[in-house]
N, C-alpha and C positions, 0 to 999 in steps of 0.2 A: 558516487555516481554510477548507475547501471549501464553495463554496454548495450550498444543498441542492438545487438542480437538478443539480449535477454528480453527487451522490451519488446522486441518483434516476436519472440516465443510467447510471451504473455498475450500479445495481441490475438495471436493465432488461437490461444485457449479462450478467452472472453470476448473478443472483438475490438477492434479498434477505439470504439467510442468509451469502452470499459476500462481502459487503461489511462490515467491521467499523469502527465510528466511535464507539464507547463506550469511554471512558478505560480502564477496567479491561482490555479486549480489547486496546487499543492497547499497554499496557504492555510485553508481551512482545517486541513489535517495535521497542522503543526503544532497545535498549542490545546491547553485544556482549561478547566475551569479557575485552574489556580491562578494563570496569568503570569506568574513569576518567571516562567522560561519557556521556551519553544524549540523544536527543531523539525526542520522540514523534511520530509521523507524522499527518497529517490523517486518514488513513484506510488502512485495508488491503484489499486486493481478492484475492480467490482464485480465479482463473481456473482452469479444468480442460481447456481446448482452445486449440488455437494461434489459432483463429478469435476467442475472446474476448480473448486477449493484443493481436491485433491491432485489435480494436476500442477496447479501453482506451487502447492506445498512440495511436491516431488521435484519441480524445477529448482524451487528456492534451497532445498536440502542437497541436490546435486551439485549446486554452484556456491554453496555456503551464503547463501543471502539470509539476513535475519528478516524475520517477519513479525509486523507488530499487528495482531487482530484488534478490531473495531466493532463493536456492537451497535447499539442503537444511535451513538453520537451524541450522547450526554456532554461526554468528556470532563464530567466534574471530578472524578477521582485521580486523574493523572496516568491512568493505565494504559492509555492509547496515544501516547505523545512516542513518536519513534526515534527513540534514543539507543 
């Protein structure tokens, strides 16, 4: 679970509506097309600019938080499940 201070910093970067932390919102990001396993992320961040991505990755690196990038959301290959 992410500290509330980290969630706040993420919200400062991308806006409150672009940081998902509610269980029901995270469910969509917890599985892929294989359906044999899943893992819920602590948060989902929806950046819209390269500057936001840079700030998010800087924050994650400083706090040793793993990041699982996600592309278009087909979720067929298993690469976007946050384990």
